[in-house]
N, C-alpha and C positions, 0 to 999 in steps of 0.2 A: 688652578693658576690664581695667584694673588697679585692684584695690581694696586700699587700705591701711587696716587697722583701727586706729582711734586708741587702743583700749583692749585691745590684745593682751597676753597674759600672758607672752610670751617676752621675757626681759630683754635678749636679743641683738637683738631686732627693732628696726632703726633706721629704719623707714619713717615714724616720727612723732616730733614733739617736742611734749610736752604742757605747756602753761603751768599753773602753780600758781595757779588763780583761784578764790577763794571767792566764792560767789554772793550777795554783798550787793547790795542794790538800787542802790547808787551806783557799782558797779564793772562794767566790761565784762568779758566772758569772751573769752579768746583761745585759739585752737587752731591748731596747725601740723601739717598732714598732707601726706604725700608719695605720689604715684603714680610711675610709672616715669619720666615726662618732665616732671612738673608738681609744683610746690609750691603748696599751698592754705593761705594764712594767713587765718584767719577771726576776725572780731570781731563780737560781738553782746551786747546787754544780757540780763540774766537773763530767762528766759522765764516767762510767766504765761498760764494758759489763758484764752482769749477776748480777750487783749490783743495788739495788733499789735506785732511785733518786726521789726527790720531786721537782716539779715545783711550784713556788709561783707566781701567775699571778694576777697583779693588773689591773683591767679594768676600764677605766674612760670614761664617756660620754663627748666627746669634745664639744658638744653643750651647756652643762650646767656646765661642769667640776665637776660633781658629780659621785659617784660610782654607778655601776649597782647593784641593790638590788635583782635581781632574774635572772633566766636563768641557762644555763650550759655552760661549756667550754670543748671542745674536743681537745686532742693533738694527732697528727698523725705523725709517724716517722717510716720509713722502713717497712711499712705495718702494724705496730702496732698502734692500736687506743685505747685511753683511754678517757672516758667521765666522767666529774665530776658530782656531784649533785649540789645543790644550793650553793651559795657562802659561804665559811667557816666563813667569816666576810664580812660586806658590801663592795662590790667591790673587794674582794680577794678570788681567787680560789686556792685550794691546790690539786695538781694532782700527785699521785705517778706513777712512770713508771720504768720498768726494761728493759734497752737496751739489745737486743739479741746478737749483735756482734759489734766489733769495726770498726772504719772507719769514713769517712766524710758523713754526711747525711743532707738532707733537713728536716725541721720540720715545721709543720703547726699547728697554733693555731686558732680554730674556735669558736667564741662566738655566741650562739643562745640565744638572749635576750627574745624570745617569740614574739617580734614584727618584728624582722629582724635578718639576719645572716651576720656576717662579719668575714673575715679570714685574717691572715697575715702569712708570711713565713720567716723562718730564716734558718741559716746553723749551724750545731753543729759538734763537734768532740767527738767521743767515744773512750776512751782508750781500747785497746784490752785485756789488762791484768793488774795485780797489778803492775808489773814493769813499764809499760808505764805510768800508772796513776801517779806514784811518780817521774818519770823521763821523763816529756813531752818534745817533740821536739818543741821548740818555733816556728820553721819555719812552723810547721803544724797546728798551732792553728788558729781557724777561727775567733777569736775576737781580734786580735792584729791590731787595726785600727788607731794607732797613739797615741800621748801623750794626757794626760788630759789638758784641758784648765786651765790656771793659775787662782787661786782664786775662785774655785767653792764653791757654798753655798748649803748645803744640806737642803731640805725642804720636809719632808715625805708626801706621798700621803694622809695618814690619817689626817694630819693637813690641807692640801689643801682642802680636801673634806668637812671639817667642817666650812670653812670660805668662804667669798665672793672672791674666787680665780678664775682666768681665764688665760689660755694660748691660744694664737692665732697664726696661721701661717700667716706670712706677705707676701703678693703677690702684684705685681704692680697693680695699679688702676688708673682711671682717677681722677684728682684732680684739682679743680678750683683755678685759680690764685686769691689771696686774697689781698684786700686792708683793712688794719686795721685802724679803726677810732673810733670816739665817736659819741654819739647822745643822743636823749631824747625820752621817751615814751610820746605821746601826745594824746589828745582827738580828735576824728574825728569830723569835723563840723556837727552839728545836733545832736550829742550824748550828748551835754551839754546844759542844759536849765536854763536860769535865770528866776526867779519868781519875778515880780515887784508888788508893792502895787497898787491897782486900786482905792485907796482913801486914804486920810490922816487919821490918827488915832493913837491910842496907841496899841503897839504890845502885844498880850497875846499868849503864846505858848500853843498848844493843848497837848503837851507832854513835861514835864520838863526835860526828859532824852534825848531829841533830841539835838545832837551835831554833829560836823563835823565827817563824816564817818558813820553816822547812815543810815541804809537802809530804804527807803520809797517806797511805791507802788503808782501807778497812782490812783488819786482820793482820796488819804489820806488827811485828814484835817491836815494842818500844823500850821496855825495861825488864830487868830481872831483879827480884827482891831476894837477897840472900839472908838467911837466918840460921845457918848451920852452926854458928858459934854461940848461939843463944840457948840458954837452959830452957826457957819457957817459949812457947809458940814457935818451936823449931819446925819449919815447914817440911824439911827433908825427913825429920823424925815422924811427923804426922803422916807423911806420904808412905813411909815404910810400915807404920802401924796399920794404916788403912789397907795396904797391900796384903799384910799378914792376915788381917781380919777377913778380907775378901776371899783369899785362898782357903782359909779355914772354913768359912761359911759355905763355899762352893763344894768342898770335900764332904762336909757334913750333910749338905743337901743331896748329893749324889748317893751317899750311903742310906739316908732316910727314905729316898725315893724307892730304893729296892725293898727296904723293910716294909714300907707302907703297901707296896704291891703284894707283899707276902702276908699282910695282915698282922705283922709283928708289932707295929706302932700304930697309935691312933691317928685319925685324920687331923685332929687338933694339933698334935705334936708335929706332923708333917707341914701343916700350914705355917706354924710358928718358925720352922726351919727355913721355909721358902721366903717368908717375910724378912728374916734376918739377912738372907743372901741378897735380897733386893736392896735393902738399906745399905749394906756394906759395899755392894756393887756401885750404887749411885755415889757414895762417898769416895770410893777409890777412883772411879772414872772422872769425877769432877776435879779431883786433885791432879790426876794424871794429865788432864787436858791443859793445865796451867802450870805444871811443875816440870822442871828439868833437873839434871844433875847439879845445875848451878843455883837453883832456887825457884821462886815463884815467878811465872812469866806474866807480863802485862802487855795486852794487845790494844791496837787502835780500834775503837768501836765504829768509827765512821772514817770516810776519806775526807781530806781537807788540809788545812794549814795549821801549824802549831801557833796558836794565838798567844798563849801564856805558858811558859816553862817554869815550874815552881820548885824544881829540885836540881841537884847537881850530883856528880859522881861521888859515891862514898857516903852520901848523906843518910843518916838513920831516920826512918819515918815510922809513924804509927799507923795502924789500920784505920782507913777512912780518910787519911790525909790526901788532899788534892795534889796529884802529880803533874798533870798537864791539862790544858784546855785546847780542844781542837775545834776550829771553825770551818764549816764546809764552804761558806761564802757563796753558795749557789743562789741564795735569795738574801736580799738585804732590805732594810727599811730606811726610808728617808723621813726623818722627823723634822718638820718645819715648826718654828716657834712663832705663833701668830699673836700679835699684840691685841689686848682686850678691846681696843678702839675699833677693831674690825669684826667684832662679835656678830654684828647684824649681817655681815656678808658670809658668815661661816657656811650657811646652807647652799651658797652659790658656787663654792669651790669644788671643782671636779678633777682638775689635773694641775700639772706644774712643770716648769723647767728647773734645772738645777745645775750649778757649776761648782764642783768640788774645789777646795782651796789649793790643791796641788796641780791644777791644770787650767788652761784657758778654754777648754772644750765645754760647751754647754749641752747637757743632755735633756731630752724630753722624757717625761714619764712614759709616754706612749712608745718611744723608741726602744725602751728596755723592758717592754711587755709588762709595764707597771699598772697598778690600780690603787685607788684610794681605799685604805683599810679602815680608817677611823678619823673622826674629827672631834676632838675633845670638847665637851660642854662644860668643863670645869678647869680652872687654871691649875697648872702643875705647881707643886709645893716649891717654895723658895724662889722661883724665877718669875712667877706670875704671868706666864704665857699660856696660850691655848695650844696644845700639841695637835698638829695635823700629820697623820701617819700614812705614807705610801709604801707599798711593797713593790720591789723591782727585782728583775733577774740580773745577776752579775755576769757580764761577759768577760770578766777578768780585769777590767780596767777600773773598777770601783774599789776603793780602799775603805774597809771598815774602820770606824772611829774617826774618820776625817770630817772636818767641818765643811760646810757647803753654803753657798748662796742659794736661795730658793725664790723662784718667781711663781707665786701662786696665781692661777688663772681662774677668774670667775666669769661674770657675764660678758657677752660679746657685744662690741660696738661695730656698727656698719659704716662703710664709706670712710675708712681710715687710710691715710697714706703712711706706709711703713717702709723702711729700708733696712737691709741687713746691717748689723753692727759694724761689719767690715767696711761699709761705705762711709762711715763717719770719720771725720778728722777733727780733732779738738786742739784749740790753741787759746791759751789764757782764759779758759772757762767758756769760750764760745765754740759752737759746733758748725762744721762746714761740710758741704757736699761738693763734688766735682761733677757738674752738669755738662752733658755733651752739647756742643754748639754745632760742630760740623763733624765729618768723618774722622778728622785727625786733630780736633781742637776741643778744649774743655775750659769751662770757667768755674772759678771757685765761688761758691754761693753760701752765704751765711743763712742758717735755718734755725727756727725755734723747734724745740722738741718736747715730747710728752713722755709717756710711759715706755718702758722696754721690758721684754720678756727674756732677756739674756741673749736672744738671737736676733731680734728685730727691734727697731726703735721707731716710735711714732713721730711723724713730722707734722707739726701743727702750723707751720708757716714758713714761707720762703721757697716752697716747691709746688709746682703745678701738676695736676694729674696728667699723666701721659709723657712727662719729661723723662729723659734717659740719664741715668747717673752711673758713675763708676762704682761697682760693688766689690771688685777685687782689683788690687794693684794701685790703690790710692797713693801709697807711699812712692811708687814709681813715678807717677805724674807729679807729685809734690817735689820729688827730687829733681825732675826735669825742669820744673819751673825755677828752682834755685840755681841750676847750672846755666840754663839758656835764657832765663828771663821770659817774659811774656812775648808772644808772637801773634801776628795777624795771619792772613792767608798768603798763599802764593808760594809756599815751599814746594820743592820738587823732590822726585824719587829717583 
């Protein structure tokens, strides 16, 4: 069981957000409390002894920022315990309670989700009678914790639960020093195969729909090279000649085998006949494997994608000419171009993040089973950069030949506040976060920033350790502020 006290004295304790609510009879009191996995946002009218009050408790699963759909909630105060049934609405429990006497009391809220139990504790004031209820002594109120932040934006739980919304507590972490550069996605040597013509002829496609980007499998027929109209290097003629020679050698061998057994011919003559049969057989079967009635057949040596198609239907080609290049794309290289000014950090670079130009998705070298292959110790010709090469596995989403941003990671720094890039809002060159003030209000906060690795951004000023910020759904809150303007507390559900 995790208990987060609402009125702790530690200023660094970030397990609660306390609303500034003066207990006037026409205002609701709000309190936001955090357990390890759950946020409790509580609303209730000022309490009076002997009078029924209703606690409206919104419970949010902090792991998903979605409402709890089942379970029950228990309120315990001054020995009085009341347990709710299932949520009145998804994520919202309504619990009636009649305080027995006035004074200052601790109150505990316990959620039993069915899978686990979590509790939080708050402190409340109960008016002793009707007179005190309408004439409260402000000095005795338990919820006067300071002024509201300027420019709070209201965003109700019901709206947050229905969208891709997330709030996270930001704590110091280790963060790698980043060198931001550019690079290219390239093919690993051996993953790209060129297919050359092994004879001259006229190209005929096996599939007229075969174009650059077409998937092919190993052993698939790609082309037929026809040369039957040619006087020289006529493959069909060569095939027929090899067949005739093979059949003749086979017949001669069968005849000499009988004669050799009878002692009519010498062993030397028999071995010569057998050798000729072997030579003619190899030549015939080699041609037979790649020759059809239409000409010489060309097969795909590997499975992959057609990277380059260098011929077209009816083109005459010479032996050795490149017909097609096939790329398997199973493994790729990320080449990062490192400026010479970072040469002294070359030995510290171990991994990287990268964002291809065709997507907003940032990949980690570790995510794609990558590894550092080489770090160049001399500059590449013409561009004067040091090449850093990583090998990665392609899950089908990486495009060979695409340019990419690369975030090279070197030494780690400790106690760094970082936020996801999705948490940042930029306006006129300034960076902002939306920091949670209460369960349903946020304030726009200007921050100063440092390095980023494509996924996270270092915050160097404007944010305190332990504060909670919106990390998904920033634009929703920004749009809400434009439509409704800023609001304080006291909205209802």
